[in-house]
C-alpha positions in Angstrom: 10.7 15.0 -36.8 13.6 12.8 -38.5 15.7 13.6 -35.8 13.4 12.8 -33.0 12.5 9.4 -34.8 16.3 8.8 -34.6 16.4 9.4 -31.1 13.7 7.2 -30.3 15.1 4.3 -32.6 18.3 4.6 -30.5 16.4 4.5 -27.4 14.6 1.3 -28.0 18.0 -0.6 -28.1 18.1 0.0 -24.2 14.9 -1.8 -23.9 11.5 -0.6 -23.5 10.5 -1.2 -19.9 7.3 -1.9 -17.9 5.6 1.4 -19.2 5.7 -0.2 -22.8 4.8 -3.7 -21.7 1.4 -2.0 -20.1 0.7 0.1 -23.1 0.8 -2.9 -25.6 -1.4 -4.2 -23.4 -3.9 -1.5 -23.2 -4.2 -1.1 -26.9 -5.9 -4.2 -27.8 -7.9 -4.6 -24.6 -9.0 -1.1 -24.0 -8.7 0.4 -27.5 -6.1 2.9 -26.5 -3.5 4.4 -28.9 -0.1 3.6 -27.9 1.3 7.0 -27.3 -1.3 8.1 -24.8 -1.4 4.4 -23.6 2.5 5.0 -22.3 1.8 8.5 -21.2 -1.1 6.7 -18.8 1.2 4.9 -17.1 4.5 6.4 -17.2 4.6 8.6 -14.1 3.1 5.6 -11.9 5.8 3.2 -13.7 8.7 5.6 -12.9 7.8 5.9 -9.5 7.8 1.9 -9.2 11.7 2.2 -10.8 12.7 5.0 -8.3 14.3 2.5 -5.9 16.3 0.4 -9.0 17.3 3.5 -11.4 17.6 6.6 -8.7 20.1 8.1 -10.3 18.8 8.1 -13.8 15.5 9.1 -12.9 17.4 12.1 -10.4 19.1 13.1 -14.2 16.0 13.2 -16.0 14.2 15.1 -13.4 16.8 17.8 -13.5 16.7 17.6 -17.8 12.8 18.1 -17.0 13.3 21.4 -14.6 14.0 19.9 -11.1 16.2 22.0 -9.2 19.7 20.5 -9.5 20.5 21.9 -6.2 17.7 19.1 -4.6 19.5 15.3 -3.7 19.7 12.8 -6.3 16.8 11.2 -4.1 14.5 14.0 -3.8 15.0 14.6 -7.8 14.3 11.2 -8.2 11.3 11.4 -6.3 9.9 14.4 -8.1 10.2 13.1 -11.4 7.2 10.9 -11.2 5.3 14.2 -10.6 7.2 16.4 -13.6 6.2 14.0 -15.8 2.4 14.0 -14.1 2.3 17.7 -14.8 3.7 17.7 -18.1 1.1 15.3 -19.1 -1.4 17.9 -17.4 -0.1 20.7 -19.5 -0.5 18.9 -23.1 -4.5 18.3 -21.9 -3.9 14.4 -21.8 -5.8 12.4 -19.1 -3.6 11.8 -16.1 -5.8 8.4 -15.1 -6.5 5.2 -17.0 -10.6 5.5 -16.2 -10.3 9.0 -17.7 -9.3 7.4 -21.2 -12.3 4.9 -21.0 -10.3 2.0 -19.8 -12.9 0.1 -17.6 -12.0 -1.3 -14.0 -13.1 -5.0 -15.0 -10.6 -4.8 -18.0 -7.6 -4.5 -15.9 -7.1 -8.4 -15.2 -6.8 -9.0 -19.0 -3.9 -5.8 -19.4 -2.2 -7.7 -16.4 -2.1 -10.8 -18.3 -0.9 -9.2 -21.6 1.6 -6.9 -19.9 3.1 -10.1 -18.5 3.3 -11.9 -21.5 4.9 -8.7 -23.2 8.7 -9.3 -23.6 9.2 -5.3 -22.6 9.0 -5.6 -19.0 12.1 -8.2 -19.1 14.7 -4.9 -19.7 12.4 -2.6 -17.0 15.1 -1.7 -14.3 13.1 -3.4 -11.6 11.6 -6.9 -12.2 8.1 -6.9 -12.4 5.6 -9.2 -11.1 2.3 -10.2 -11.9 1.5 -8.5 -8.5 3.5 -5.2 -9.4 1.6 -5.1 -12.7 -1.8 -5.3 -10.3 -0.2 -2.2 -8.1 0.7 -0.3 -11.4 -2.3 -0.5 -13.1 -4.4 0.3 -9.6 -2.6 3.2 -9.3 -2.9 4.7 -12.9 -6.5 3.9 -12.6 
């Protein structure tokens, strides 16, 4: 646990990105636990970031079990579904609605996500419309 905690703290130095901005918004608006909130949007944000972080997502997919013989583009594309499958294997809800988030909460979540500084380190810039799309897809 100590090693995992240290690795997590080291990872924070690179920035947290759009998934954390949405998670920081989900917690106060929907009462969603922070870890669950991250897992609820992570596959959607991974897919959103694919064009800006293909090589890094391809590497992550390989570490998570994707066939290394696949092209980088194929592995990057598979990364979101691998994370989604892992989330399902852990018994976590896969959609915002399954975690008690109500559709009418989405505008407030978007506003809070935009106001959160974490998305400024996201590999791809996030607009209001991007957050709306991310949340709709995660719903």
